[in-house]
N, C-alpha and C positions, 0 to 999 in steps of 0.2 A: 336430788336426794341429799340430806343432810350427811356431813363427814362422820359424825357419830352413829349413824344408822348403818351406815356401809362398813365401818369399823365393826359393830357388834354383828352384823350379816358376816362379815369374814372371820369372825371367831368363831361363829356356829359352823360354818363351812369347814374350816379348818378342824374343829373337834369331830366333827362327823368323819370327814375323810382320815384322821387318825383313827378313829373307833373301828372304820371298815377295814383298814389295814392290820389292826391287832385281831381283828376276829372274835372268837370265842371270849377273850380276855374281856372285851368291851360291849359284848352282845346285848348288855341289857341296856345300854346307853343309845343305841343304836334307832329304836322305834322312835323314841322321843325325840331326838334330835332330828331326824325325818320328817316328824310331823311338823315341827316347829318350823324348818326350812321350806317346807311347802306351803303351810297355812299362810305364814307371814310373807311369802315370796323370797326370801333370802337369796335363793338361787340365781333370781334375775339380774343382781347387781350386788357386787359385794367387793371390798377393799382389804388387800393383803399388807398388813402392817409392815412386815419385815422389808418389802418393797416398794412399798406405796403404790403399788399397781392397782388399779382397778378393772375388774373384770367383769363383763356383762354378757347377758345370755337371753336369747328368746325362743331357745329350744331346751325343754327340759332333759332330754335325752341326751343332748349335746353336753350339757351341764353334767350329767352324770357321768360320761365318759371321758370327758376332758381330764388330762392330768394336774393333780396338784400341783401350784396352789389355786389354779383357774376352777378344778372342779374337784369331783372325787374320784376320778381315777378306776372306775370301775364299769358295771352294766345294770341295765334293768332288773335282768333276772336274779342278779347277786344280791340288789337291794329287797327284790321281794321275798327271797330265801331267807335272808336275816331277819325279816319282819313275819315270818311265817307264823308265828303265836300271837300276832296282833293284826287282826282283820281289817280293823278301821283303817291302820295306816298300809296295810297294803291296798286297799281300795284307793287312798289317797294317791299312792303310787301311779297306780294304773289309771286313774283319771288323768294326773298331771300328764302321764304319757300320751295317752287317748286325745286330750283337746289341746295340746300345745302345737301348733302348726310348726312345721310342714308334716312332721311326721305323726302317724296314727297309732302305731304300736311295734313295738321292738322288743317282745319278751322272750328271750330264749329259753329253751327247754334245758331243764337241769334233770337228769336221771342217775340216782344213785347207783353204783355198780357194786360188786363184790371187793373191787379194789379202793373204794371211796367214792366221792363226789368226782363226777367228770362231766364237762362242758359238751354240749352236743350243739351239732348247727340248728337253730331254731326255724328254720325257713317254712315248715310247716305249722309250726305254731305261732307264727307271727300275727294271721289272720286272727286268730280266737284267742290267744293266751291260754292259759289253764281252762280246763271245763269251770273250775269255780270263778275264775275272773271275766270268765264269757257269760256266766251267769249273773253276776253282780252287774255288769255294765248292761245287760239287758233289764235288769231291775232300776238301776239308776236312770237310764233313758226314759222309762215310763213313770218314774217318781215325779218327774218334772211336773207331770200334768195329773198325777193320781195321788192324793194324800195316803190312800190305802196301800199302794206300792212302797210309798216312802217307809211306813211304818214296817211293814215286812222288810224292807232292806236293812233297817235300823236292827230289827230283830235278828237277823242273819250276822251284821258285824258285831253284835251284843254276844254271838254263840248261842241265842236263845232258839234258833230254828236253822235248819238246813236250807242250802240254797235249793236243793229238790221242791221242799215244802214250800217255800215261799213263793217259787215260780208257780207251782200248782196251785197255791190258793190267791194268786194274783191274776189267774186265767192264763197266763203265758205259756204255760206249760199243761198238756193233758196228761192225768193221772193213769200210769200202765199198772196193768195186772197180769199175772203170769197164769197161764191155765195149761192143764195136761191134754192130752188128746183122748183121753177117757171121756165120754161125754157125760156120764153120770157125775164124775168129780167137776168138770168144767161147768156143767150146770150150777152145783154148790157154790162155786166161786164166784159165778155170774150173780146169784141170787143174794150172795151176802155184799157183793160190791155196786150192784145197780140198784136205783129205787125202782118202784113198781111201774111208774112212766118210761124209764130207760128200759126197763124187761120187756114192756108191751111194743115198744119202738124195735127192739131186737128182734121180737118173733115177727112182726109185720115185715121186717127186711128180711129174715130168713127165709118165710114163705114167698118172697118176691122172685127169689133166685130160681 
């Protein structure tokens, strides 16, 4: 890799790490910088001009957690929280973590308490991430072989559709309805929600019990 490219990568990585450290003061710059660092894979190899050191990573999470100037000196959960208003970048972060061996996922759960933001042990969260990320991950996996699913995923990332609706329309999730224990009211809900064919099937199933 040419030195000028390594220098450029180093400048972006340094700018991103400083923006993360500054927090709210540089919040508007962070999603764009993260997107560039991931899209152009700047995180894999970059040069720090002040020391002349070249840093190389094969694992995105290790880059994120490594202290500056090597990496960003933070964690994946913080990156996602800082980009919460940009679903596309959040999805890019999650994808970079998911598909960078050997780590599958390392998203910690952040819960806002009455005393402010507090970081919690995310062991229960590691397997699935947030429910939104789990949904996007499922859409992404099926989008590779199904153009319709990719269209629905893009609609979610553009804020035009909810994750739940996209999963239902893609056939990856069954739509749920809520009914009361009142038979008459339950029948009204079922009649509005089911097609005639589905209602006939339901009647046959109920008679068979």
